C-alpha positions in Angstrom: 16.5 7.6 -10.7 14.4 9.6 -8.2 14.9 7.0 -5.6 18.7 7.5 -6.0 18.2 11.3 -5.6 17.1 10.7 -2.0 20.6 9.3 -1.3 21.9 12.9 -1.5 19.7 14.1 1.4 21.2 11.4 3.6 24.7 12.7 3.1 26.9 15.7 3.9 27.0 16.7 0.2 28.4 15.7 -3.2 32.0 15.0 -4.0 33.6 14.1 -7.3 37.3 14.1 -6.3 38.8 11.5 -4.0 41.5 14.0 -3.0 38.7 16.1 -1.4 36.5 13.5 0.2 34.3 14.8 3.0 33.0 12.4 5.7 29.6 10.9 4.8 29.5 12.5 1.4 27.9 11.2 -1.8 30.7 10.4 -4.1 29.8 10.5 -7.8 32.3 8.7 -10.1 32.9 10.9 -13.2 35.0 10.1 -16.2 37.6 12.3 -17.9 39.8 12.1 -20.9 42.6 10.5 -18.8 40.8 8.9 -15.9 37.8 6.7 -15.0 36.3 7.8 -11.7 34.6 4.4 -11.3 37.9 2.9 -10.4 38.0 5.0 -7.2 34.6 3.8 -5.9 36.0 1.5 -3.2 38.7 4.0 -2.2 36.0 6.7 -1.8 34.2 4.5 0.8 37.4 3.8 2.6 38.1 7.6 2.8 34.7 8.3 4.4 32.1 8.6 1.6 28.7 7.3 2.7 27.4 6.3 -0.7 29.0 6.0 -4.2 27.4 6.3 -7.7 29.0 4.4 -10.5 28.0 3.7 -14.2 30.0 0.5 -14.8 28.6 -2.6 -13.1 32.0 -4.2 -12.5 32.7 -1.5 -9.9 29.5 -2.1 -7.9 31.2 -4.2 -5.3 29.5 -3.0 -2.1 25.9 -2.4 -1.0 26.7 1.3 -0.6 27.7 1.6 -4.3 24.8 2.3 -6.6 24.7 1.8 -10.4 23.3 4.4 -12.9 23.4 4.5 -16.6 25.5 7.7 -16.8 27.1 9.3 -13.7 27.4 12.8 -15.3 23.7 12.7 -16.3 22.8 11.6 -12.7 24.8 14.6 -11.3 23.0 17.0 -13.6 19.5 15.6 -13.0 20.1 15.5 -9.3 21.1 19.2 -9.3 18.0 20.1 -11.3 15.8 18.0 -8.8 17.5 19.8 -5.9 17.1 23.3 -7.5 13.4 22.7 -7.9 13.0 22.3 -4.2 13.5 26.0 -3.9 11.3 28.9 -5.1 14.1 31.6 -4.7 15.3 33.7 -7.6 18.1 32.1 -9.6 20.2 34.5 -11.6 22.0 33.1 -14.7 25.1 35.0 -15.9 26.9 34.4 -19.2 28.9 36.4 -21.7 32.1 36.4 -23.7 33.8 38.7 -21.3 33.1 40.0 -17.8 30.9 37.2 -16.5 33.1 36.3 -13.5 33.7 39.9 -12.6 30.0 40.7 -12.9 29.1 37.6 -10.9 31.4 38.7 -8.1 30.1 42.3 -8.1 26.4 41.2 -8.2 27.2 38.8 -5.3 28.9 41.6 -3.4 25.8 43.9 -3.8 23.2 41.2 -3.1 25.1 39.7 -0.2 25.0 43.1 1.6 21.3 42.5 2.2 20.5 38.8 1.5 21.9 35.3 2.1 23.3 34.4 -1.4 24.7 31.3 -3.0 27.1 32.1 -5.8 29.4 30.1 -8.2 32.9 29.8 -6.6 35.6 31.0 -9.0 34.7 30.1 -12.5 33.1 26.7 -11.9 30.7 27.5 -14.7 30.6 24.3 -16.9 28.5 21.2 -17.1 30.0 19.9 -13.9 30.6 23.2 -12.0 27.0 24.4 -12.4 25.5 21.2 -10.9 28.0 21.2 -8.0 27.1 24.8 -7.2 23.3 24.1 -7.2 23.8 21.2 -4.9 25.2 23.6 -2.3 21.8 25.3 -2.0 20.3 25.3 1.4 17.1 26.7 2.9 19.2 29.5 4.3 19.8 30.9 0.8 17.5 33.7 -0.5 19.1 34.1 -3.9 21.4 32.0 -6.1 23.8 33.4 -8.7 24.9 30.8 -11.3 27.7 31.7 -13.8 27.5 29.8 -17.1 30.3 29.3 -19.5 30.2 28.0 -23.1 32.7 26.6 -25.5 30.4 25.2 -28.1 26.8 25.2 -29.4 24.0 24.3 -26.9 26.3 24.6 -23.8 24.1 27.4 -22.3 20.9 25.6 -23.1 22.2 22.5 -21.3 23.2 24.6 -18.2 19.8 26.4 -18.2 18.0 23.1 -18.3 19.8 22.3 -15.1 19.5 25.7 -13.3 16.2 27.0 -14.7 17.1 30.6 -14.1 14.4 33.2 -13.2 16.7 36.1 -14.0 19.4 36.5 -16.5 22.2 38.7 -17.9 24.5 38.4 -20.9 27.4 40.7 -20.1 28.4 40.9 -23.8 28.7 38.9 -26.9 32.2 38.9 -28.5 34.7 36.8 -30.2 35.6 34.1 -27.7 36.3 30.4 -28.2 35.7 30.7 -31.9 37.1 27.3 -32.5 34.0 25.8 -30.9 31.5 28.3 -32.4 32.9 28.8 -35.9 31.9 32.5 -36.0 30.3 35.4 -34.1 26.8 34.3 -35.1 27.5 31.0 -33.4 28.5 32.8 -30.2 25.4 35.0 -30.4 23.1 32.0 -30.9 24.5 30.1 -28.0 24.6 33.0 -25.5 21.1 33.9 -26.4 19.9 30.6 -25.1 20.0 32.2 -21.6 17.5 34.8 -22.8 15.3 32.0 -24.2 15.4 30.1 -20.9 14.5 33.1 -18.7 11.7 34.0 -21.1 10.3 30.5 -20.9 10.3 30.9 -17.1 8.6 34.3 -17.4 11.5 35.9 -15.6 13.5 39.2 -15.8 16.4 40.1 -18.1 19.0 42.7 -17.1 20.8 44.1 -20.2 23.3 46.7 -21.3 21.3 49.4 -23.1 24.5 50.7 -24.8 25.0 47.3 -26.5 22.9 47.1 -29.7 23.6 43.4 -30.1 22.1 42.6 -26.7 19.3 45.2 -27.0 18.0 44.0 -30.3 18.1 40.3 -29.4 15.8 40.5 -26.4 12.8 38.2 -26.4 9.5 39.9 -26.8 7.1 40.3 -23.9 9.6 39.8 -21.1 10.3 42.0 -18.1 13.6 43.9 -18.5 15.9 46.2 -16.6 18.3 48.3 -18.7 21.5 50.0 -17.7 23.8 52.2 -19.7 24.8 55.8 -20.3 21.8 56.8 -22.4 19.0 58.8 -20.8 16.4 56.1 -21.5 18.3 53.5 -19.4 16.6 52.5 -16.2 19.9 52.6 -14.4 21.9 55.5 -15.9 25.6 55.6 -15.3 28.3 58.2 -15.7 31.9 57.2 -16.0 33.5 60.2 -14.3 37.2 59.2 -14.3 39.7 56.4 -14.7 42.5 57.2 -12.2 43.3 54.3 -13.2 40.4 53.1 -11.0 36.8 53.5 -12.1 35.0 56.5 -10.6 31.3 56.7 -11.4 27.9 58.1 -10.6 24.6 56.4 -11.2 21.0 57.5 -11.1 17.4 56.2 -11.5 14.0 57.8 -11.1 14.1 60.0 -8.0 17.7 59.0 -7.0 21.2 60.3 -7.8 24.3 58.8 -6.2 27.4 60.7 -5.0 30.7 60.0 -6.7 31.8 56.4 -6.1 35.5 55.5 -6.1 36.1 51.8 -6.9 39.0 49.4 -6.7 38.8 48.1 -10.3 40.1 49.6 -13.6 38.8 49.7 -17.1 35.8 51.1 -18.9 34.5 47.5 -19.3 34.3 47.3 -15.5 32.2 50.4 -15.5 29.4 48.4 -17.2 30.0 45.5 -14.8 29.3 47.9 -11.9 26.1 49.1 -13.6 25.0 45.5 -14.0 25.5 44.9 -10.2 23.7 48.1 -9.4 20.8 47.0 -11.6 20.4 43.7 -9.7 20.6 45.6 -6.4 17.7 47.8 -7.4 15.8 44.8 -8.9 15.9 43.1 -5.4 15.4 46.4 -3.4 18.8 46.5 -1.8 19.1 49.9 -0.1 21.0 52.4 -2.2 23.7 53.0 0.5 24.4 49.3 0.7 24.7 49.1 -3.1 27.2 52.0 -3.2 29.2 50.6 -0.3 29.4 47.1 -1.8 30.8 48.3 -5.2 33.2 50.8 -3.6 34.6 48.1 -1.3 34.9 45.2 -3.7 38.5 44.3 -4.5 39.3 41.9 -7.4 41.5 38.8 -7.1 43.0 36.1 -9.4 44.7 38.6 -11.9 41.4 40.0 -13.0 41.8 43.8 -13.4 44.1 43.9 -10.3 46.3 46.9 -9.7 49.6 46.1 -8.0 52.5 48.3 -7.1 56.0 46.9 -7.4 59.2 48.7 -6.2 59.5 50.4 -9.6 56.1 50.4 -11.4 52.4 50.1 -11.1 50.9 47.0 -12.8 47.5 46.4 -14.2 47.2 42.6 -14.1 44.5 41.2 -16.4 46.1 37.9 -17.3 43.2 35.5 -16.6 41.8 35.4 -20.1 41.9 37.2 -23.4 40.0 37.3 -26.7 39.6 40.0 -29.4 36.8 41.7 -27.6 38.4 41.8 -24.1 41.8 42.7 -25.6 40.3 45.6 -27.5 38.4 46.9 -24.4 41.5 46.6 -22.2 43.7 48.6 -24.7 41.1 51.2 -25.3 40.6 51.7 -21.6 44.3 51.8 -21.0 44.6 54.6 -23.6 42.0 56.6 -21.6 43.9 56.4 -18.3 45.7 59.7 -17.5 49.3 58.7 -16.8 52.5 60.2 -18.1 54.3 56.9 -19.0 52.2 53.9 -20.0 53.5 50.6 -21.4 51.6 47.4 -22.3 52.7 43.8 -22.4 50.1 41.7 -24.3 50.1 38.0 -25.0 48.6 35.8 -27.7 44.9 35.2 -27.8 44.2 31.5 -27.9 41.3 29.3 -29.2 40.4 31.6 -32.2 40.6 29.0 -34.9 40.8 30.2 -38.5 40.2 33.8 -37.3 43.4 33.9 -35.3 45.8 35.8 -37.6 43.1 38.3 -38.6 42.3 39.1 -35.0 45.9 39.4 -33.9 46.6 41.7 -36.8 43.6 43.8 -35.8 45.0 44.2 -32.3 48.4 45.3 -33.7 46.6 47.9 -35.9 44.6 49.1 -32.8 47.9 49.6 -30.9 49.1 51.9 -33.7 45.8 53.7 -33.8 45.8 54.4 -30.1 49.5 55.5 -30.2 50.4 53.1 -27.4 53.8 51.6 -26.7 54.6 48.1 -25.5 55.5 44.5 -26.2 53.8 41.4 -27.4 54.5 37.8 -26.2 53.8 34.6 -28.1 54.2 32.9 -31.5 50.8 34.2 -32.9 51.7 37.8 -32.6 55.2 36.9 -33.8 53.8 35.4 -37.0 52.3 38.7 -38.2 54.0 40.0 -41.4 54.2 43.5 -39.8 53.4 44.6 -36.2 53.2 47.8 -34.2 55.0 46.6 -31.1 58.2 48.0 -29.7 59.5 44.5 -29.0 58.2 41.0 -29.7 59.1 38.0 -27.5 58.5 34.4 -28.7 57.9 33.2 -25.1 57.3 34.5 -21.6 60.8 33.2 -20.7 62.4 35.6 -23.3 60.3 38.4 -21.9 61.3 37.7 -18.3 65.0 37.6 -19.3 64.6 40.9 -21.1 62.9 42.8 -18.3 65.2 41.4 -15.7 68.2 42.8 -17.6 66.5 46.1 -18.7 65.2 48.1 -15.8 62.1 50.2 -16.4 60.7 52.5 -13.8 57.8 54.8 -13.0 55.5 53.3 -15.6 51.9 52.2 -15.6 52.1 48.7 -17.2 49.2 46.7 -18.5 49.6 42.9 -18.7 46.9 41.3 -20.8 46.9 37.9 -22.4 45.3 34.4 -22.5 45.8 32.3 -19.4 48.0 29.9 -21.3 50.6 32.6 -22.0 51.1 33.2 -18.2 52.0 36.9 -18.3 51.5 37.1 -14.5 54.9 35.5 -14.2 56.5 38.8 -15.4 55.4 40.6 -12.2 58.6 40.0 -10.3 60.6 41.3 -13.2 58.8 44.6 -13.4 
């Protein structure tokens, strides 16, 4: 297979989608549940690909088409081969919540001082990670690889491809329980990143306020801790939520001024500390670290604050699970605002734990004395709930808020991507 790896270095890069063919690329024919990429081999050549990789002999109809046993495995092994051509630090990031926000913040800090390759968006799976690594060039000084997991061994597989020298688990919560069965399954899988970094004799950055992370560190490995406790290497202070995070941080012989950021939520306070930790790990000047975290502005409905004609919205609609929903509501309760209202949506992919976890969120709303609405059949199936109103669908919610004008409120929208709460924005 190594001979076929050399094809990559004669091309403009890798492509797996005929709709995005680049001239002189290496096109790798992948298979999906509803398509067979091999059938596009000849079309890829016509559209400008230089070489094509297939794994079904009947599609090897041109001397520029090469046959392998498994195209996905070829892609992954090619990515690992390419990654090993570089001796730069490779940072692996995983976690139940906050991994994409942390990745973006770490990238913002490190990019202020280095040439950095980072995962685009959330291309963090068994295809996205190889495609990211194959974008590495000799101009890059650091790589940041986000790693997602839906089932056992996912992180181990991605670490075998990326071979990270540094790692962080943002947190370990109740996400994708259908694939992991229980919390212990999530813990075991996420911890595979720690095991990989330990094997590579690397460095782990961890949240010192999180006992689950702190007590699952491998022995004998270099670590950098962050948190609010005095024994943290990077010590942070959450000064205010206005609703934006305002913080200070310190380390030995340094104390920052107050930093006003453009993200909301106590959970993002820890994401900032993670980014600061990596900045100090790689000797980024303090003034560049502080400027990077102050100037970073989120996108894609991740902790975004938007003002409409009548209200201020906190859009956190990209994903939701019990841990992130709890964090979002608790942070919302801490914000100093005279008139707060939440709209939350069902949390998907929780398997047998679903009703229990939705009931826990309803109970939390009552405990925090918050007012708002819930959207989706799972919240609707609760025998009793603590919401002012329940809507079966987002369509019902849109119709209600279009006919009932609410004004001068701070409104949190939080739910799983599949619920699509961001579509309520125009009605609020």
